[in-house]
All heavy atoms as a GROMACS GRO file, in nm:
protein
  573
    1MET      N    1   2.110  -5.177   0.730
    1MET     CA    2   2.098  -5.101   0.852
    1MET      C    3   2.000  -5.173   0.944
    1MET      O    4   1.893  -5.215   0.902
    1MET     CB    5   2.047  -4.960   0.821
    1MET     CG    6   2.019  -4.879   0.945
    1MET     SD    7   1.947  -4.716   0.916
    1MET     CE    8   2.080  -4.634   0.837
    2ALA      N    9   2.035  -5.187   1.066
    2ALA     CA   10   1.949  -5.252   1.164
    2ALA      C   11   1.837  -5.158   1.206
    2ALA      O   12   1.854  -5.036   1.210
    2ALA     CB   13   2.030  -5.294   1.285
    3VAL      N   14   1.723  -5.216   1.238
    3VAL     CA   15   1.608  -5.136   1.281
    3VAL      C   16   1.642  -5.056   1.405
    3VAL      O   17   1.595  -4.943   1.423
    3VAL     CB   18   1.487  -5.229   1.307
    3VAL    CG1   19   1.370  -5.152   1.364
    3VAL    CG2   20   1.447  -5.299   1.179
    4GLU      N   21   1.725  -5.110   1.490
    4GLU     CA   22   1.761  -5.041   1.614
    4GLU      C   23   1.840  -4.913   1.589
    4GLU      O   24   1.848  -4.827   1.675
    4GLU     CB   25   1.843  -5.134   1.704
    4GLU     CG   26   1.767  -5.253   1.758
    4GLU     CD   27   1.754  -5.366   1.656
    4GLU    OE1   28   1.831  -5.369   1.558
    4GLU    OE2   29   1.666  -5.451   1.675
    5ALA      N   30   1.900  -4.900   1.472
    5ALA     CA   31   1.979  -4.781   1.439
    5ALA      C   32   1.893  -4.664   1.394
    5ALA      O   33   1.941  -4.552   1.386
    5ALA     CB   34   2.082  -4.815   1.332
    6ILE      N   35   1.767  -4.690   1.365
    6ILE     CA   36   1.677  -4.584   1.320
    6ILE      C   37   1.623  -4.511   1.442
    6ILE      O   38   1.578  -4.575   1.538
    6ILE     CB   39   1.562  -4.644   1.236
    6ILE    CG1   40   1.619  -4.714   1.113
    6ILE    CG2   41   1.463  -4.536   1.197
    6ILE    CD1   42   1.517  -4.790   1.033
    7PRO      N   43   1.624  -4.378   1.442
    7PRO     CA   44   1.572  -4.303   1.557
    7PRO      C   45   1.426  -4.337   1.586
    7PRO      O   46   1.348  -4.366   1.494
    7PRO     CB   47   1.586  -4.157   1.514
    7PRO     CG   48   1.689  -4.157   1.407
    7PRO     CD   49   1.678  -4.290   1.339
    8ASP      N   50   1.389  -4.331   1.712
    8ASP     CA   51   1.254  -4.369   1.755
    8ASP      C   52   1.146  -4.287   1.687
    8ASP      O   53   1.040  -4.341   1.650
    8ASP     CB   54   1.241  -4.358   1.907
    8ASP     CG   55   1.321  -4.464   1.980
    8ASP    OD1   56   1.348  -4.570   1.919
    8ASP    OD2   57   1.356  -4.441   2.097
    9TYR      N   58   1.169  -4.157   1.669
    9TYR     CA   59   1.065  -4.074   1.608
    9TYR      C   60   1.042  -4.112   1.462
    9TYR      O   61   0.928  -4.107   1.414
    9TYR     CB   62   1.098  -3.924   1.622
    9TYR     CG   63   1.217  -3.877   1.540
    9TYR    CD1   64   1.200  -3.829   1.412
    9TYR    CD2   65   1.345  -3.882   1.592
    9TYR    CE1   66   1.308  -3.785   1.337
    9TYR    CE2   67   1.454  -3.839   1.519
    9TYR     CZ   68   1.435  -3.790   1.391
    9TYR     OH   69   1.542  -3.748   1.318
   10LEU      N   70   1.145  -4.153   1.391
   10LEU     CA   71   1.127  -4.198   1.252
   10LEU      C   72   1.054  -4.332   1.246
   10LEU      O   73   0.972  -4.355   1.157
   10LEU     CB   74   1.261  -4.209   1.181
   10LEU     CG   75   1.324  -4.078   1.136
   10LEU    CD1   76   1.458  -4.103   1.068
   10LEU    CD2   77   1.232  -4.004   1.042
   11ARG      N   78   1.085  -4.420   1.340
   11ARG     CA   79   1.012  -4.548   1.344
   11ARG      C   80   0.865  -4.526   1.374
   11ARG      O   81   0.779  -4.592   1.317
   11ARG     CB   82   1.073  -4.642   1.448
   11ARG     CG   83   1.203  -4.702   1.400
   11ARG     CD   84   1.256  -4.814   1.489
   11ARG     NE   85   1.160  -4.896   1.558
   11ARG     CZ   86   1.103  -5.006   1.507
   11ARG    NH1   87   1.134  -5.044   1.386
   11ARG    NH2   88   1.019  -5.076   1.578
   12ALA      N   89   0.833  -4.431   1.462
   12ALA     CA   90   0.694  -4.402   1.494
   12ALA      C   91   0.620  -4.346   1.372
   12ALA      O   92   0.507  -4.384   1.343
   12ALA     CB   93   0.686  -4.306   1.611
   13VAL      N   94   0.685  -4.256   1.300
   13VAL     CA   95   0.624  -4.196   1.181
   13VAL      C   96   0.607  -4.300   1.070
   13VAL      O   97   0.513  -4.294   0.992
   13VAL     CB   98   0.710  -4.076   1.132
   13VAL    CG1   99   0.665  -4.026   0.996
   13VAL    CG2  100   0.705  -3.963   1.234
   14SER      N  101   0.695  -4.398   1.064
   14SER     CA  102   0.689  -4.498   0.957
   14SER      C  103   0.562  -4.582   0.961
   14SER      O  104   0.525  -4.642   0.861
   14SER     CB  105   0.811  -4.588   0.962
   14SER     OG  106   0.803  -4.680   1.070
   15PHE      N  107   0.492  -4.585   1.074
   15PHE     CA  108   0.372  -4.668   1.084
   15PHE      C  109   0.251  -4.607   1.015
   15PHE      O  110   0.147  -4.671   1.006
   15PHE     CB  111   0.341  -4.700   1.231
   15PHE     CG  112   0.430  -4.808   1.284
   15PHE    CD1  113   0.536  -4.777   1.366
   15PHE    CD2  114   0.409  -4.941   1.251
   15PHE    CE1  115   0.620  -4.876   1.414
   15PHE    CE2  116   0.492  -5.040   1.298
   15PHE     CZ  117   0.598  -5.008   1.380
   16VAL      N  118   0.262  -4.484   0.962
   16VAL     CA  119   0.151  -4.429   0.883
   16VAL      C  120   0.155  -4.485   0.740
   16VAL      O  121   0.060  -4.466   0.665
   16VAL     CB  122   0.150  -4.275   0.880
   16VAL    CG1  123   0.135  -4.218   1.019
   16VAL    CG2  124   0.271  -4.218   0.811
   17PHE      N  125   0.262  -4.552   0.704
   17PHE     CA  126   0.272  -4.615   0.572
   17PHE      C  127   0.241  -4.764   0.585
   17PHE      O  128   0.302  -4.834   0.667
   17PHE     CB  129   0.414  -4.597   0.514
   17PHE     CG  130   0.452  -4.452   0.500
   17PHE    CD1  131   0.542  -4.394   0.587
   17PHE    CD2  132   0.396  -4.374   0.400
   17PHE    CE1  133   0.578  -4.260   0.575
   17PHE    CE2  134   0.431  -4.240   0.386
   17PHE     CZ  135   0.521  -4.184   0.474
   18PRO      N  136   0.148  -4.815   0.505
   18PRO     CA  137   0.112  -4.957   0.516
   18PRO      C  138   0.228  -5.053   0.491
   18PRO      O  139   0.229  -5.164   0.544
   18PRO     CB  140   0.004  -4.974   0.409
   18PRO     CG  141  -0.044  -4.838   0.376
   18PRO     CD  142   0.068  -4.744   0.408
   19SER      N  143   0.326  -5.012   0.415
   19SER     CA  144   0.436  -5.102   0.382
   19SER      C  145   0.515  -5.145   0.506
   19SER      O  146   0.568  -5.256   0.511
   19SER     CB  147   0.530  -5.037   0.281
   19SER     OG  148   0.583  -4.917   0.333
   20THR      N  149   0.521  -5.059   0.607
   20THR     CA  150   0.598  -5.091   0.728
   20THR      C  151   0.542  -5.216   0.795
   20THR      O  152   0.615  -5.312   0.821
   20THR     CB  153   0.597  -4.973   0.826
   20THR    OG1  154   0.650  -4.858   0.761
   20THR    CG2  155   0.678  -5.004   0.950
   21SER      N  156   0.413  -5.218   0.821
   21SER     CA  157   0.351  -5.332   0.887
   21SER      C  158   0.339  -5.452   0.793
   21SER      O  159   0.355  -5.566   0.836
   21SER     CB  160   0.212  -5.295   0.938
   21SER     OG  161   0.222  -5.196   1.037
   22ALA      N  162   0.309  -5.426   0.666
   22ALA     CA  163   0.290  -5.536   0.572
   22ALA      C  164   0.420  -5.614   0.550
   22ALA      O  165   0.420  -5.737   0.552
   22ALA     CB  166   0.239  -5.482   0.438
   23ILE      N  167   0.529  -5.544   0.529
   23ILE     CA  168   0.656  -5.613   0.505
   23ILE      C  169   0.699  -5.692   0.628
   23ILE      O  170   0.740  -5.807   0.618
   23ILE     CB  171   0.764  -5.513   0.461
   23ILE    CG1  172   0.734  -5.462   0.321
   23ILE    CG2  173   0.903  -5.576   0.466
   23ILE    CD1  174   0.822  -5.348   0.276
   24ASP      N  175   0.685  -5.630   0.745
   24ASP     CA  176   0.723  -5.699   0.868
   24ASP      C  177   0.641  -5.826   0.887
   24ASP      O  178   0.696  -5.933   0.916
   24ASP     CB  179   0.706  -5.606   0.988
   24ASP     CG  180   0.752  -5.669   1.117
   24ASP    OD1  181   0.860  -5.731   1.118
   24ASP    OD2  182   0.680  -5.656   1.219
   25GLY      N  183   0.511  -5.816   0.869
   25GLY     CA  184   0.426  -5.934   0.885
   25GLY      C  185   0.453  -6.042   0.783
   25GLY      O  186   0.461  -6.161   0.816
   26LEU      N  187   0.468  -6.003   0.656
   26LEU     CA  188   0.492  -6.102   0.551
   26LEU      C  189   0.627  -6.172   0.568
   26LEU      O  190   0.638  -6.294   0.547
   26LEU     CB  191   0.483  -6.037   0.413
   26LEU     CG  192   0.343  -6.003   0.367
   26LEU    CD1  193   0.346  -5.924   0.237
   26LEU    CD2  194   0.259  -6.128   0.350
   27VAL      N  195   0.729  -6.098   0.605
   27VAL     CA  196   0.860  -6.160   0.626
   27VAL      C  197   0.853  -6.259   0.742
   27VAL      O  198   0.907  -6.370   0.734
   27VAL     CB  199   0.968  -6.052   0.650
   27VAL    CG1  200   1.096  -6.112   0.706
   27VAL    CG2  201   0.997  -5.978   0.522
   28ARG      N  202   0.785  -6.221   0.848
   28ARG     CA  203   0.776  -6.312   0.963
   28ARG      C  204   0.697  -6.437   0.929
   28ARG      O  205   0.732  -6.546   0.973
   28ARG     CB  206   0.716  -6.238   1.082
   28ARG     CG  207   0.814  -6.139   1.138
   28ARG     CD  208   0.768  -6.057   1.255
   28ARG     NE  209   0.645  -6.098   1.318
   28ARG     CZ  210   0.586  -6.030   1.415
   28ARG    NH1  211   0.641  -5.919   1.458
   28ARG    NH2  212   0.474  -6.070   1.468
   29ILE      N  213   0.591  -6.424   0.849
   29ILE     CA  214   0.513  -6.543   0.811
   29ILE      C  215   0.591  -6.630   0.714
   29ILE      O  216   0.599  -6.752   0.730
   29ILE     CB  217   0.378  -6.501   0.750
   29ILE    CG1  218   0.285  -6.450   0.860
   29ILE    CG2  219   0.312  -6.618   0.677
   29ILE    CD1  220   0.155  -6.391   0.809
   30ASN      N  221   0.650  -6.569   0.611
   30ASN     CA  222   0.717  -6.647   0.506
   30ASN      C  223   0.851  -6.706   0.549
   30ASN      O  224   0.885  -6.816   0.509
   30ASN     CB  225   0.740  -6.560   0.382
   30ASN     CG  226   0.612  -6.533   0.308
   30ASN    OD1  227   0.518  -6.611   0.315
   30ASN    ND2  228   0.607  -6.422   0.239
   31GLN      N  229   0.929  -6.633   0.627
   31GLN     CA  230   1.064  -6.679   0.656
   31GLN      C  231   1.085  -6.726   0.798
   31GLN      O  232   1.183  -6.795   0.827
   31GLN     CB  233   1.163  -6.566   0.625
   31GLN     CG  234   1.164  -6.531   0.478
   31GLN     CD  235   1.262  -6.420   0.445
   31GLN    OE1  236   1.332  -6.369   0.531
   31GLN    NE2  237   1.266  -6.382   0.319
   32MET      N  238   0.994  -6.691   0.887
   32MET     CA  239   1.015  -6.727   1.027
   32MET      C  240   0.903  -6.819   1.078
   32MET      O  241   0.893  -6.843   1.198
   32MET     CB  242   1.024  -6.600   1.112
   32MET     CG  243   1.137  -6.508   1.067
   32MET     SD  244   1.131  -6.347   1.145
   32MET     CE  245   1.202  -6.384   1.302
   33ASP      N  246   0.818  -6.867   0.988
   33ASP     CA  247   0.708  -6.957   1.022
   33ASP      C  248   0.618  -6.903   1.133
   33ASP      O  249   0.571  -6.976   1.219
   33ASP     CB  250   0.761  -7.095   1.062
   33ASP     CG  251   0.824  -7.168   0.944
   33ASP    OD1  252   0.776  -7.148   0.831
   33ASP    OD2  253   0.919  -7.244   0.966
   34ALA      N  254   0.592  -6.774   1.129
   34ALA     CA  255   0.502  -6.713   1.228
   34ALA      C  256   0.359  -6.747   1.192
   34ALA      O  257   0.324  -6.769   1.076
   34ALA     CB  258   0.522  -6.562   1.229
   35THR      N  259   0.274  -6.752   1.292
   35THR     CA  260   0.131  -6.776   1.270
   35THR      C  261   0.061  -6.641   1.258
   35THR      O  262   0.119  -6.536   1.284
   35THR     CB  263   0.070  -6.855   1.387
   35THR    OG1  264   0.078  -6.774   1.505
   35THR    CG2  265   0.143  -6.986   1.409
   36LEU      N  266  -0.067  -6.647   1.221
   36LEU     CA  267  -0.145  -6.524   1.211
   36LEU      C  268  -0.155  -6.456   1.347
   36LEU      O  269  -0.156  -6.334   1.356
   36LEU     CB  270  -0.283  -6.553   1.154
   36LEU     CG  271  -0.365  -6.433   1.108
   36LEU    CD1  272  -0.289  -6.350   1.006
   36LEU    CD2  273  -0.498  -6.477   1.054
   37GLY      N  274  -0.160  -6.534   1.452
   37GLY     CA  275  -0.162  -6.477   1.586
   37GLY      C  276  -0.034  -6.403   1.620
   37GLY      O  277  -0.036  -6.305   1.694
   38ASP      N  278   0.077  -6.450   1.566
   38ASP     CA  279   0.206  -6.384   1.591
   38ASP      C  280   0.216  -6.248   1.522
   38ASP      O  281   0.290  -6.161   1.568
   38ASP     CB  282   0.322  -6.472   1.542
   38ASP     CG  283   0.334  -6.601   1.620
   38ASP    OD1  284   0.293  -6.604   1.738
   38ASP    OD2  285   0.385  -6.699   1.562
   39VAL      N  286   0.144  -6.232   1.413
   39VAL     CA  287   0.151  -6.106   1.339
   39VAL      C  288   0.021  -6.026   1.354
   39VAL      O  289  -0.010  -5.939   1.272
   39VAL     CB  290   0.183  -6.129   1.189
   39VAL    CG1  291   0.322  -6.186   1.173
   39VAL    CG2  292   0.079  -6.216   1.124
   40PHE      N  293  -0.054  -6.054   1.460
   40PHE     CA  294  -0.183  -5.986   1.481
   40PHE      C  295  -0.166  -5.835   1.490
   40PHE      O  296  -0.249  -5.760   1.438
   40PHE     CB  297  -0.252  -6.039   1.607
   40PHE     CG  298  -0.382  -5.970   1.634
   40PHE    CD1  299  -0.495  -6.002   1.560
   40PHE    CD2  300  -0.392  -5.872   1.731
   40PHE    CE1  301  -0.615  -5.938   1.583
   40PHE    CE2  302  -0.511  -5.806   1.754
   40PHE     CZ  303  -0.624  -5.840   1.680
   41ARG      N  304  -0.062  -5.788   1.555
   41ARG     CA  305  -0.043  -5.643   1.569
   41ARG      C  306  -0.025  -5.578   1.432
   41ARG      O  307  -0.086  -5.475   1.403
   41ARG     CB  308   0.078  -5.611   1.657
   41ARG     CG  309   0.092  -5.462   1.687
   41ARG     CD  310   0.215  -5.431   1.770
   41ARG     NE  311   0.340  -5.446   1.698
   41ARG     CZ  312   0.386  -5.355   1.612
   41ARG    NH1  313   0.319  -5.246   1.588
   41ARG    NH2  314   0.500  -5.374   1.550
   42ASP      N  315   0.055  -5.639   1.347
   42ASP     CA  316   0.075  -5.586   1.211
   42ASP      C  317  -0.057  -5.588   1.133
   42ASP      O  318  -0.090  -5.493   1.062
   42ASP     CB  319   0.180  -5.667   1.136
   42ASP     CG  320   0.318  -5.657   1.200
   42ASP    OD1  321   0.354  -5.547   1.242
   42ASP    OD2  322   0.385  -5.761   1.209
   43TRP      N  323  -0.132  -5.697   1.148
   43TRP     CA  324  -0.261  -5.712   1.080
   43TRP      C  325  -0.359  -5.605   1.128
   43TRP      O  326  -0.429  -5.543   1.048
   43TRP     CB  327  -0.312  -5.853   1.108
   43TRP     CG  328  -0.438  -5.891   1.040
   43TRP    CD1  329  -0.455  -5.918   0.907
   43TRP    CD2  330  -0.566  -5.908   1.101
   43TRP    NE1  331  -0.585  -5.952   0.883
   43TRP    CE2  332  -0.655  -5.946   1.001
   43TRP    CE3  333  -0.611  -5.896   1.231
   43TRP    CZ2  334  -0.789  -5.970   1.026
   43TRP    CZ3  335  -0.745  -5.921   1.256
   43TRP    CH2  336  -0.831  -5.957   1.154
   44ALA      N  337  -0.362  -5.581   1.259
   44ALA     CA  338  -0.452  -5.480   1.315
   44ALA      C  339  -0.413  -5.340   1.270
   44ALA      O  340  -0.501  -5.256   1.241
   44ALA     CB  341  -0.452  -5.490   1.468
   45VAL      N  342  -0.285  -5.312   1.262
   45VAL     CA  343  -0.238  -5.181   1.214
   45VAL      C  344  -0.282  -5.161   1.069
   45VAL      O  345  -0.329  -5.053   1.032
   45VAL     CB  346  -0.085  -5.166   1.228
   45VAL    CG1  347  -0.033  -5.045   1.153
   45VAL    CG2  348  -0.046  -5.159   1.375
   46LEU      N  349  -0.271  -5.264   0.986
   46LEU     CA  350  -0.312  -5.251   0.846
   46LEU      C  351  -0.462  -5.225   0.834
   46LEU      O  352  -0.505  -5.142   0.753
   46LEU     CB  353  -0.273  -5.377   0.768
   46LEU     CG  354  -0.124  -5.391   0.741
   46LEU    CD1  355  -0.094  -5.530   0.684
   46LEU    CD2  356  -0.076  -5.283   0.647
   47TRP      N  357  -0.544  -5.293   0.914
   47TRP     CA  358  -0.688  -5.268   0.911
   47TRP      C  359  -0.720  -5.128   0.962
   47TRP      O  360  -0.809  -5.060   0.910
   47TRP     CB  361  -0.764  -5.373   0.991
   47TRP     CG  362  -0.793  -5.494   0.909
   47TRP    CD1  363  -0.736  -5.617   0.921
   47TRP    CD2  364  -0.884  -5.502   0.799
   47TRP    NE1  365  -0.786  -5.701   0.824
   47TRP    CE2  366  -0.878  -5.633   0.748
   47TRP    CE3  367  -0.969  -5.412   0.739
   47TRP    CZ2  368  -0.954  -5.675   0.641
   47TRP    CZ3  369  -1.046  -5.455   0.631
   47TRP    CH2  370  -1.038  -5.584   0.584
   48GLY      N  371  -0.648  -5.083   1.064
   48GLY     CA  372  -0.668  -4.947   1.113
   48GLY      C  373  -0.634  -4.843   1.008
   48GLY      O  374  -0.707  -4.744   0.990
   49LEU      N  375  -0.525  -4.865   0.937
   49LEU     CA  376  -0.487  -4.773   0.830
   49LEU      C  377  -0.589  -4.775   0.717
   49LEU      O  378  -0.620  -4.671   0.658
   49LEU     CB  379  -0.348  -4.806   0.777
   49LEU     CG  380  -0.231  -4.774   0.869
   49LEU    CD1  381  -0.101  -4.826   0.810
   49LEU    CD2  382  -0.223  -4.624   0.894
   50ALA      N  383  -0.642  -4.893   0.686
   50ALA     CA  384  -0.744  -4.903   0.581
   50ALA      C  385  -0.868  -4.822   0.621
   50ALA      O  386  -0.926  -4.749   0.538
   50ALA     CB  387  -0.781  -5.048   0.556
   51LEU      N  388  -0.909  -4.833   0.746
   51LEU     CA  389  -1.024  -4.755   0.794
   51LEU      C  390  -0.993  -4.605   0.793
   51LEU      O  391  -1.077  -4.524   0.751
   51LEU     CB  392  -1.063  -4.800   0.934
   51LEU     CG  393  -1.126  -4.938   0.944
   51LEU    CD1  394  -1.143  -4.978   1.090
   51LEU    CD2  395  -1.258  -4.941   0.871
   52LEU      N  396  -0.876  -4.568   0.838
   52LEU     CA  397  -0.837  -4.427   0.841
   52LEU      C  398  -0.833  -4.367   0.701
   52LEU      O  399  -0.895  -4.264   0.673
   52LEU     CB  400  -0.700  -4.410   0.908
   52LEU     CG  401  -0.640  -4.270   0.902
   52LEU    CD1  402  -0.720  -4.174   0.988
   52LEU    CD2  403  -0.494  -4.272   0.942
   53TYR      N  404  -0.761  -4.433   0.609
   53TYR     CA  405  -0.748  -4.380   0.474
   53TYR      C  406  -0.880  -4.387   0.398
   53TYR      O  407  -0.909  -4.300   0.316
   53TYR     CB  408  -0.636  -4.452   0.398
   53TYR     CG  409  -0.499  -4.420   0.451
   53TYR    CD1  410  -0.400  -4.516   0.454
   53TYR    CD2  411  -0.468  -4.295   0.500
   53TYR    CE1  412  -0.272  -4.488   0.503
   53TYR    CE2  413  -0.342  -4.265   0.549
   53TYR     CZ  414  -0.245  -4.362   0.550
   53TYR     OH  415  -0.120  -4.333   0.598
   54GLY      N  416  -0.960  -4.490   0.423
   54GLY     CA  417  -1.092  -4.497   0.361
   54GLY      C  418  -1.182  -4.384   0.407
   54GLY      O  419  -1.253  -4.322   0.327
   55SER      N  420  -1.179  -4.356   0.537
   55SER     CA  421  -1.258  -4.245   0.592
   55SER      C  422  -1.213  -4.111   0.534
   55SER      O  423  -1.296  -4.027   0.498
   55SER     CB  424  -1.246  -4.241   0.744
   55SER     OG  425  -1.294  -4.359   0.800
   56LEU      N  426  -1.082  -4.092   0.525
   56LEU     CA  427  -1.031  -3.968   0.466
   56LEU      C  428  -1.072  -3.954   0.320
   56LEU      O  429  -1.102  -3.844   0.273
   56LEU     CB  430  -0.879  -3.962   0.480
   56LEU     CG  431  -0.826  -3.941   0.621
   56LEU    CD1  432  -0.673  -3.951   0.621
   56LEU    CD2  433  -0.871  -3.808   0.677
   57ALA      N  434  -1.076  -4.065   0.247
   57ALA     CA  435  -1.117  -4.060   0.106
   57ALA      C  436  -1.264  -4.023   0.093
   57ALA      O  437  -1.302  -3.943   0.006
   57ALA     CB  438  -1.090  -4.194   0.039
   58ILE      N  439  -1.348  -4.079   0.180
   58ILE     CA  440  -1.491  -4.047   0.176
   58ILE      C  441  -1.514  -3.900   0.211
   58ILE      O  442  -1.590  -3.830   0.144
   58ILE     CB  443  -1.568  -4.140   0.271
   58ILE    CG1  444  -1.569  -4.282   0.215
   58ILE    CG2  445  -1.711  -4.090   0.293
   58ILE    CD1  446  -1.620  -4.387   0.311
   59ILE      N  447  -1.448  -3.852   0.316
   59ILE     CA  448  -1.461  -3.712   0.356
   59ILE      C  449  -1.412  -3.620   0.244
   59ILE      O  450  -1.477  -3.520   0.210
   59ILE     CB  451  -1.385  -3.686   0.487
   59ILE    CG1  452  -1.455  -3.758   0.602
   59ILE    CG2  453  -1.373  -3.537   0.515
   59ILE    CD1  454  -1.374  -3.763   0.730
   60SER      N  455  -1.301  -3.654   0.184
   60SER     CA  456  -1.246  -3.574   0.075
   60SER      C  457  -1.341  -3.570  -0.045
   60SER      O  458  -1.360  -3.466  -0.107
   60SER     CB  459  -1.110  -3.630   0.034
   60SER     OG  460  -1.061  -3.564  -0.078
   61ALA      N  461  -1.400  -3.685  -0.077
   61ALA     CA  462  -1.492  -3.692  -0.191
   61ALA      C  463  -1.616  -3.606  -0.165
   61ALA      O  464  -1.667  -3.540  -0.257
   61ALA     CB  465  -1.532  -3.836  -0.218
   62ARG      N  466  -1.663  -3.606  -0.042
   62ARG     CA  467  -1.783  -3.525  -0.011
   62ARG      C  468  -1.754  -3.376  -0.024
   62ARG      O  469  -1.839  -3.300  -0.066
   62ARG     CB  470  -1.833  -3.557   0.128
   62ARG     CG  471  -1.898  -3.691   0.135
   62ARG     CD  472  -1.958  -3.716   0.270
   62ARG     NE  473  -2.001  -3.853   0.278
   62ARG     CZ  474  -2.125  -3.889   0.299
   62ARG    NH1  475  -2.218  -3.798   0.315
   62ARG    NH2  476  -2.157  -4.016   0.305
   63PHE      N  477  -1.635  -3.333   0.013
   63PHE     CA  478  -1.601  -3.192   0.002
   63PHE      C  479  -1.567  -3.151  -0.140
   63PHE      O  480  -1.581  -3.034  -0.176
   63PHE     CB  481  -1.485  -3.156   0.094
   63PHE     CG  482  -1.526  -3.141   0.237
   63PHE    CD1  483  -1.474  -3.225   0.334
   63PHE    CD2  484  -1.615  -3.043   0.276
   63PHE    CE1  485  -1.511  -3.212   0.466
   63PHE    CE2  486  -1.652  -3.028   0.408
   63PHE     CZ  487  -1.600  -3.113   0.503
   64SER      N  488  -1.522  -3.243  -0.221
   64SER     CA  489  -1.480  -3.206  -0.356
   64SER      C  490  -1.594  -3.206  -0.456
   64SER      O  491  -1.582  -3.147  -0.563
   64SER     CB  492  -1.370  -3.301  -0.405
   64SER     OG  493  -1.422  -3.429  -0.424
   65VAL      N  494  -1.705  -3.269  -0.424
   65VAL     CA  495  -1.820  -3.272  -0.514
   65VAL      C  496  -1.902  -3.145  -0.490
   65VAL      O  497  -1.946  -3.118  -0.381
   65VAL     CB  498  -1.908  -3.397  -0.489
   65VAL    CG1  499  -2.034  -3.391  -0.573
   65VAL    CG2  500  -1.829  -3.522  -0.518
   66SER      N  501  -1.916  -3.065  -0.595
   66SER     CA  502  -1.994  -2.942  -0.582
   66SER      C  503  -2.136  -2.967  -0.631
   66SER      O  504  -2.159  -3.045  -0.723
   66SER     CB  505  -1.930  -2.829  -0.661
   66SER     OG  506  -1.931  -2.859  -0.798
   67GLU      N  507  -2.229  -2.900  -0.568
   67GLU     CA  508  -2.368  -2.912  -0.610
   67GLU      C  509  -2.392  -2.819  -0.728
   67GLU      O  510  -2.351  -2.703  -0.727
   67GLU     CB  511  -2.460  -2.876  -0.494
   67GLU     CG  512  -2.448  -2.972  -0.378
   67GLU     CD  513  -2.543  -2.936  -0.266
   67GLU    OE1  514  -2.646  -2.871  -0.295
   67GLU    OE2  515  -2.514  -2.972  -0.153
   68GLU      N  516  -2.459  -2.871  -0.830
   68GLU     CA  517  -2.489  -2.791  -0.948
   68GLU      C  518  -2.638  -2.802  -0.978
   68GLU      O  519  -2.701  -2.904  -0.953
   68GLU     CB  520  -2.410  -2.839  -1.069
   68GLU     CG  521  -2.261  -2.817  -1.057
   68GLU     CD  522  -2.187  -2.860  -1.183
   68GLU    OE1  523  -2.252  -2.899  -1.282
   68GLU    OE2  524  -2.064  -2.853  -1.183
   69VAL      N  525  -2.694  -2.695  -1.034
   69VAL     CA  526  -2.831  -2.701  -1.081
   69VAL      C  527  -2.832  -2.773  -1.215
   69VAL      O  528  -2.729  -2.784  -1.282
   69VAL     CB  529  -2.891  -2.559  -1.092
   69VAL    CG1  530  -2.909  -2.498  -0.954
   69VAL    CG2  531  -2.808  -2.469  -1.179
   70PRO      N  532  -2.947  -2.824  -1.259
   70PRO     CA  533  -2.953  -2.906  -1.382
   70PRO      C  534  -2.892  -2.843  -1.507
   70PRO      O  535  -2.843  -2.912  -1.595
   70PRO     CB  536  -3.101  -2.933  -1.401
   70PRO     CG  537  -3.160  -2.922  -1.265
   70PRO     CD  538  -3.076  -2.819  -1.193
   71ASP      N  539  -2.892  -2.711  -1.520
   71ASP     CA  540  -2.838  -2.650  -1.643
   71ASP      C  541  -2.687  -2.629  -1.637
   71ASP      O  542  -2.629  -2.572  -1.727
   71ASP     CB  543  -2.911  -2.517  -1.675
   71ASP     CG  544  -2.885  -2.412  -1.568
   71ASP    OD1  545  -2.821  -2.444  -1.466
   71ASP    OD2  546  -2.931  -2.298  -1.589
   72GLY      N  547  -2.621  -2.676  -1.531
   72GLY     CA  548  -2.476  -2.672  -1.523
   72GLY      C  549  -2.419  -2.553  -1.448
   72GLY      O  550  -2.300  -2.544  -1.427
   73ARG      N  551  -2.505  -2.459  -1.408
   73ARG     CA  552  -2.457  -2.343  -1.333
   73ARG      C  553  -2.434  -2.381  -1.186
   73ARG      O  554  -2.507  -2.464  -1.133
   73ARG     CB  555  -2.557  -2.228  -1.340
   73ARG     CG  556  -2.568  -2.167  -1.478
   73ARG     CD  557  -2.667  -2.053  -1.482
   73ARG     NE  558  -2.801  -2.107  -1.455
   73ARG     CZ  559  -2.888  -2.049  -1.372
   73ARG    NH1  560  -2.859  -1.939  -1.306
   73ARG    NH2  561  -3.006  -2.102  -1.354
   74PRO      N  562  -2.338  -2.321  -1.121
   74PRO     CA  563  -2.317  -2.349  -0.978
   74PRO      C  564  -2.438  -2.306  -0.897
   74PRO      O  565  -2.508  -2.212  -0.932
   74PRO     CB  566  -2.195  -2.263  -0.940
   74PRO     CG  567  -2.131  -2.229  -1.069
   74PRO     CD  568  -2.236  -2.232  -1.174
   75ALA      N  569  -2.465  -2.377  -0.790
   75ALA     CA  570  -2.581  -2.346  -0.705
   75ALA      C  571  -2.562  -2.220  -0.627
   75ALA      O  572  -2.458  -2.174  -0.599
   75ALA     CB  573  -2.607  -2.462  -0.610
   0.00000   0.00000   0.00000
């Protein structure tokens, strides 16, 4: 299936998954002799997703850790 056949809203949603940008960038570098500058957008999206998911993981960890007193009872 060609990328053009996929509805625009599905293509937009697909960018929340790292595989979308990673596969596109790797294919262009490996098979089309693209430079790192040519795949900068894909690279930037991957770093943005890493920051987003890392931040969500830190926030989630802070909310999931409960404070306890030394004898094990909830505070």
